[in-house]
Backbone as JSON, one array per atom type, in Angstrom:
{
  "sequence": "MGDTRDFDKLLAYLKRVPAMSPAAIGTGRFDDGNWWVKFGIDITHPLAWHVVQEFGCVLNYLSVKERLPTVFMPVSPAPYLNGGPEDYLSWVIESKDPSFQPGTVADWLEGRLPRPVDDSEQGEFADGA",
  "N": [[0.75, -1.23, -0.03], [2.02, 1.14, 0.25], [3.22, 4.37, 1.37], [1.25, 5.85, 3.86], [1.0, 8.1, 5.33], [-0.18, 10.76, 5.02], [-2.57, 9.97, 4.61], [-3.55, 9.01, 7.02], [-5.36, 10.43, 8.99], [-7.79, 10.28, 7.63], [-8.16, 7.77, 6.94], [-8.44, 6.67, 9.49], [-10.81, 8.12, 10.36], [-12.7, 6.99, 8.58], [-12.75, 4.3, 9.32], [-14.42, 4.53, 11.65], [-16.95, 5.06, 10.81], [-20.17, 3.85, 10.61], [-21.17, 0.98, 8.81], [-19.11, 0.71, 7.44], [-17.1, -1.21, 5.61], [-15.27, -4.43, 6.98], [-13.42, -4.9, 4.99], [-10.2, -4.3, 3.34], [-8.8, -1.09, 3.16], [-7.69, 1.06, 0.5], [-5.27, 3.01, -0.74], [-4.11, 5.62, -2.62], [-1.97, 7.32, -5.11], [-2.33, 9.81, -8.07], [-0.37, 10.3, -11.0], [-0.76, 13.17, -11.31], [-0.71, 14.27, -8.93], [-3.27, 14.24, -7.72], [-5.14, 12.35, -5.31], [-6.62, 8.98, -3.89], [-9.13, 7.28, -2.16], [-10.1, 4.08, -1.75], [-12.64, 1.58, -0.6], [-14.96, -0.33, 1.08], [-18.31, -0.61, 1.66], [-20.51, -2.08, 3.64], [-23.34, -3.06, 2.36], [-25.58, -4.37, 3.28], [-25.84, -3.52, 5.87], [-28.08, -1.64, 8.05], [-27.58, 1.08, 8.07], [-26.23, 1.69, 5.68], [-27.12, 2.96, 3.33], [-27.64, 5.51, 4.07], [-25.04, 6.47, 4.83], [-23.92, 6.41, 2.23], [-25.6, 8.42, 1.15], [-24.92, 10.71, 2.83], [-22.03, 10.92, 2.49], [-22.12, 11.45, -0.61], [-23.65, 13.84, -0.48], [-22.0, 15.59, 1.11], [-19.25, 15.18, -0.05], [-19.47, 15.6, -2.96], [-21.47, 17.35, -3.62], [-21.82, 19.74, -1.9], [-22.78, 22.49, -1.45], [-24.23, 24.85, -3.86], [-22.13, 27.16, -4.23], [-20.24, 26.24, -2.41], [-18.3, 23.96, -3.09], [-16.65, 20.91, -2.81], [-13.33, 20.03, -3.92], [-13.62, 17.2, -4.59], [-14.47, 13.82, -5.45], [-17.01, 11.47, -4.71], [-17.83, 8.08, -5.48], [-19.28, 5.09, -6.51], [-17.4, 2.05, -7.53], [-16.89, -0.63, -9.8], [-16.02, -3.63, -11.04], [-17.32, -5.37, -14.27], [-20.41, -6.83, -13.32], [-21.38, -8.96, -14.93], [-18.97, -10.5, -14.83], [-18.24, -11.4, -12.46], [-20.31, -12.45, -10.83], [-21.76, -10.61, -9.23], [-22.76, -7.46, -7.82], [-22.83, -7.13, -5.18], [-20.67, -8.47, -3.88], [-18.42, -7.19, -4.97], [-18.58, -4.66, -5.2], [-17.17, -1.52, -4.77], [-16.22, 1.56, -3.2], [-15.19, 5.02, -3.93], [-13.33, 7.78, -2.92], [-12.18, 10.57, -4.81], [-9.55, 12.99, -5.24], [-9.8, 16.23, -6.7], [-8.16, 18.04, -6.95], [-4.75, 18.47, -6.07], [-3.6, 19.97, -3.8], [-5.5, 19.72, -1.95], [-5.98, 17.96, 0.78], [-6.06, 14.49, 2.0], [-6.54, 14.41, 4.63], [-7.87, 16.81, 5.26], [-10.43, 16.32, 4.05], [-11.14, 14.43, 5.86], [-11.69, 16.13, 7.86], [-13.83, 17.82, 6.76], [-15.8, 15.87, 6.47], [-16.25, 15.01, 9.14], [-17.15, 17.42, 10.57], [-19.64, 17.47, 9.27], [-21.13, 15.24, 9.25], [-23.18, 13.03, 11.25], [-22.54, 13.08, 14.83], [-21.07, 11.6, 17.54], [-19.71, 10.13, 15.06], [-19.26, 7.13, 15.28], [-21.47, 6.18, 16.86], [-23.86, 4.5, 16.47], [-26.15, 4.08, 17.99], [-27.43, 6.08, 18.51], [-28.7, 6.9, 16.34], [-28.69, 9.17, 14.28], [-27.87, 9.21, 11.83], [-30.14, 7.72, 10.57], [-32.05, 9.39, 11.27], [-31.7, 11.66, 9.84], [-30.04, 13.42, 10.99]],
  "CA": [[0.07, 0.06, 0.11], [3.1, 2.33, 0.59], [3.4, 5.32, 2.63], [-0.08, 6.17, 4.14], [1.02, 9.2, 6.72], [-0.79, 11.84, 4.43], [-4.03, 9.54, 4.75], [-3.91, 8.39, 8.39], [-6.47, 11.0, 9.66], [-8.89, 10.02, 7.01], [-8.41, 6.38, 7.14], [-9.03, 6.63, 10.83], [-12.23, 8.42, 10.47], [-13.52, 6.25, 7.71], [-13.04, 2.99, 10.07], [-15.22, 4.7, 12.47], [-18.23, 5.17, 10.15], [-21.22, 2.76, 10.55], [-21.62, 0.14, 7.63], [-17.84, 0.6, 6.71], [-16.68, -2.98, 5.53], [-13.91, -4.56, 7.26], [-12.46, -5.16, 3.92], [-9.04, -3.34, 3.26], [-8.83, 0.32, 2.55], [-6.74, 1.24, -0.31], [-5.09, 4.3, -1.03], [-2.89, 6.09, -3.67], [-1.85, 8.81, -5.75], [-2.32, 9.56, -9.63], [0.56, 11.0, -11.45], [-0.95, 14.51, -11.41], [-0.5, 14.43, -7.66], [-4.64, 13.94, -7.0], [-5.3, 11.08, -4.6], [-7.62, 8.52, -3.99], [-9.18, 6.33, -1.2], [-11.08, 2.85, -1.89], [-13.16, 1.15, 0.59], [-16.3, -1.16, 0.95], [-19.46, -0.08, 2.61], [-21.58, -3.18, 3.91], [-24.87, -2.58, 1.81], [-26.61, -5.18, 4.03], [-25.84, -2.79, 7.1], [-29.05, -0.66, 8.04], [-27.18, 2.68, 7.86], [-25.28, 1.83, 4.7], [-27.51, 3.98, 2.28], [-27.43, 6.88, 4.57], [-23.74, 6.77, 4.8], [-23.79, 6.76, 1.07], [-26.25, 9.66, 0.76], [-24.28, 11.68, 3.58], [-20.8, 11.13, 1.74], [-22.45, 11.92, -1.68], [-23.66, 15.31, -0.38], [-20.55, 16.5, 1.44], [-18.12, 15.32, -1.09], [-20.0, 15.84, -4.24], [-22.4, 18.8, -3.81], [-22.14, 20.23, -0.64], [-23.74, 23.55, -2.06], [-23.64, 25.47, -5.1], [-21.15, 28.09, -3.71], [-19.49, 25.44, -1.73], [-18.2, 22.58, -3.5], [-15.26, 20.64, -2.67], [-12.63, 19.34, -5.28], [-13.4, 15.94, -4.57], [-15.76, 13.24, -5.78], [-17.31, 10.12, -4.35], [-18.6, 7.15, -6.42], [-19.14, 3.58, -6.84], [-16.74, 1.64, -8.76], [-17.16, -2.02, -9.79], [-15.88, -4.62, -12.26], [-18.59, -5.75, -14.74], [-21.22, -7.57, -12.81], [-21.49, -10.64, -15.28], [-18.07, -11.17, -14.91], [-17.82, -11.71, -11.13], [-21.07, -13.23, -9.76], [-22.71, -9.58, -8.83], [-22.38, -6.24, -7.1], [-22.51, -7.15, -3.6], [-19.3, -9.04, -3.35], [-17.42, -6.63, -5.59], [-18.75, -3.13, -5.26], [-16.44, -0.6, -3.93], [-16.42, 3.17, -3.26], [-13.95, 5.68, -3.96], [-13.18, 9.22, -3.06], [-10.94, 11.02, -5.29], [-9.43, 14.54, -5.17], [-9.58, 16.79, -8.33], [-6.95, 19.27, -6.51], [-3.52, 17.91, -5.15], [-3.47, 20.63, -2.49], [-6.83, 19.39, -0.9], [-5.34, 16.79, 1.19], [-6.96, 13.56, 2.78], [-6.85, 15.1, 6.14], [-8.99, 17.99, 4.94], [-11.55, 15.57, 3.77], [-11.75, 13.9, 7.14], [-12.47, 17.13, 8.77], [-15.21, 18.36, 6.37], [-16.76, 14.67, 7.0], [-16.41, 14.82, 10.52], [-18.01, 18.47, 10.79], [-20.85, 17.58, 8.72], [-21.82, 13.83, 9.57], [-23.62, 12.98, 12.53], [-21.32, 12.97, 15.73], [-19.99, 10.83, 17.09], [-20.24, 8.97, 13.79], [-19.52, 5.71, 15.45], [-22.31, 5.92, 17.66], [-24.94, 4.22, 15.68], [-27.0, 3.82, 18.87], [-28.09, 7.54, 18.74], [-29.54, 6.78, 15.09], [-28.56, 10.41, 13.78], [-27.9, 8.75, 10.32], [-31.32, 7.11, 10.25], [-33.05, 10.32, 11.56], [-31.4, 12.54, 8.83], [-29.42, 14.72, 11.57]],
  "C": [[0.85, 1.16, -0.06], [2.94, 3.03, 1.67], [2.0, 5.84, 2.8], [-0.21, 7.53, 4.99], [0.0, 10.29, 6.23], [-2.56, 11.27, 4.58], [-4.53, 8.9, 5.97], [-5.1, 9.07, 8.89], [-7.89, 10.48, 8.87], [-9.14, 8.54, 7.08], [-8.98, 6.26, 8.49], [-10.59, 6.96, 10.95], [-13.24, 7.45, 9.64], [-13.9, 4.88, 8.53], [-14.17, 3.2, 11.08], [-16.78, 4.61, 11.78], [-18.95, 3.87, 10.24], [-21.16, 2.38, 9.07], [-20.43, 0.11, 6.92], [-17.39, -0.91, 6.83], [-15.54, -3.33, 6.09], [-12.68, -4.99, 6.42], [-11.29, -3.93, 4.11], [-9.45, -2.35, 2.67], [-7.81, 0.45, 1.97], [-6.67, 2.66, -0.46], [-4.26, 4.41, -2.12], [-2.88, 7.24, -3.96], [-1.8, 8.72, -7.23], [-0.91, 10.4, -9.73], [0.74, 12.65, -11.41], [-1.02, 15.02, -9.98], [-1.98, 14.42, -6.77], [-4.22, 12.34, -6.37], [-6.46, 10.4, -4.61], [-7.73, 7.43, -2.71], [-10.32, 5.38, -1.77], [-11.34, 2.07, -0.75], [-14.36, 0.45, 0.06], [-17.15, -0.67, 1.77], [-20.61, -1.58, 2.57], [-22.88, -2.85, 3.37], [-25.95, -3.51, 2.71], [-26.67, -4.36, 5.62], [-27.19, -1.67, 7.03], [-28.89, 0.83, 7.78], [-26.56, 2.87, 6.42], [-25.78, 2.94, 3.57], [-27.55, 5.13, 2.88], [-26.11, 7.4, 4.61], [-23.57, 7.13, 3.36], [-24.37, 8.21, 0.72], [-25.14, 10.99, 1.48], [-22.61, 11.9, 2.81], [-20.95, 11.88, 0.44], [-22.74, 13.33, -1.49], [-22.42, 15.91, 0.15], [-19.55, 16.42, 0.29], [-18.26, 15.7, -2.44], [-20.67, 17.21, -4.53], [-22.85, 19.19, -2.68], [-23.13, 21.61, -0.79], [-23.37, 24.11, -3.34], [-22.48, 26.52, -5.16], [-19.98, 27.35, -3.18], [-18.87, 24.13, -2.08], [-16.83, 22.19, -3.13], [-14.76, 20.05, -3.77], [-12.42, 18.0, -4.82], [-14.58, 15.12, -5.3], [-15.87, 11.69, -5.18], [-18.33, 9.23, -5.31], [-18.29, 5.76, -6.21], [-18.37, 3.09, -7.91], [-16.95, -0.13, -8.38], [-16.81, -2.73, -11.14], [-17.33, -4.97, -12.84], [-19.18, -6.79, -13.88], [-21.14, -8.96, -13.5], [-19.98, -11.09, -15.2], [-17.54, -11.99, -13.43], [-19.04, -12.34, -10.17], [-22.15, -11.82, -9.28], [-22.27, -8.55, -8.0], [-22.08, -6.45, -5.56], [-21.28, -7.75, -3.26], [-18.21, -8.1, -4.08], [-17.67, -4.95, -5.81], [-17.89, -2.39, -4.23], [-17.0, 0.89, -4.0], [-15.24, 3.71, -3.17], [-14.03, 7.45, -3.72], [-11.93, 9.57, -3.71], [-10.87, 12.55, -5.36], [-9.21, 15.12, -6.53], [-8.78, 18.11, -7.98], [-5.93, 18.7, -5.58], [-3.46, 18.67, -3.98], [-4.53, 20.43, -1.62], [-6.35, 18.01, -0.53], [-6.23, 15.93, 2.03], [-7.42, 14.06, 3.97], [-7.88, 16.15, 6.32], [-10.25, 17.39, 4.69], [-12.11, 15.11, 5.11], [-12.18, 15.06, 7.85], [-13.76, 17.81, 8.06], [-16.32, 17.14, 6.87], [-17.17, 14.86, 8.29], [-17.31, 16.34, 11.04], [-19.34, 18.43, 10.25], [-21.8, 16.43, 8.74], [-22.29, 13.85, 11.0], [-22.41, 12.76, 13.75], [-22.28, 12.41, 17.24], [-20.37, 9.98, 15.77], [-20.22, 7.46, 14.3], [-20.38, 5.22, 16.51], [-23.6, 5.83, 17.17], [-26.13, 4.21, 16.67], [-27.88, 5.11, 18.95], [-29.19, 7.58, 17.17], [-29.68, 8.04, 14.3], [-28.4, 10.02, 12.29], [-29.26, 8.52, 9.96], [-32.22, 8.39, 10.42], [-32.77, 11.45, 10.71], [-30.45, 13.59, 9.8], [-28.22, 14.88, 10.91]]
}
């Protein structure tokens, strides 16, 4: 996986998010300096789609005037090659500006998602808080 120090804060945050799959989280950088984080979400978890919606809102379209230089999206090999999306669907956060660091993404998520993010007993994801 290489040196992940730039990603440590974001990886620590993602591991606390409900529905985050225990599967490995991957990170990397493109030749242009932009970066990516790839991970799994357990789509059978009751809060999975709330997590997807929250991430999509913050990372793709926070507001017309306040858009982050990131993209959150699903990625998958062709389903007919591997037996279905449940086993192979992954999610990726990609930067579109190399100066926008992974730790800053963690700050934005932490500031806008329910707190504490790992307390699913409060039900804030489900309540839309």
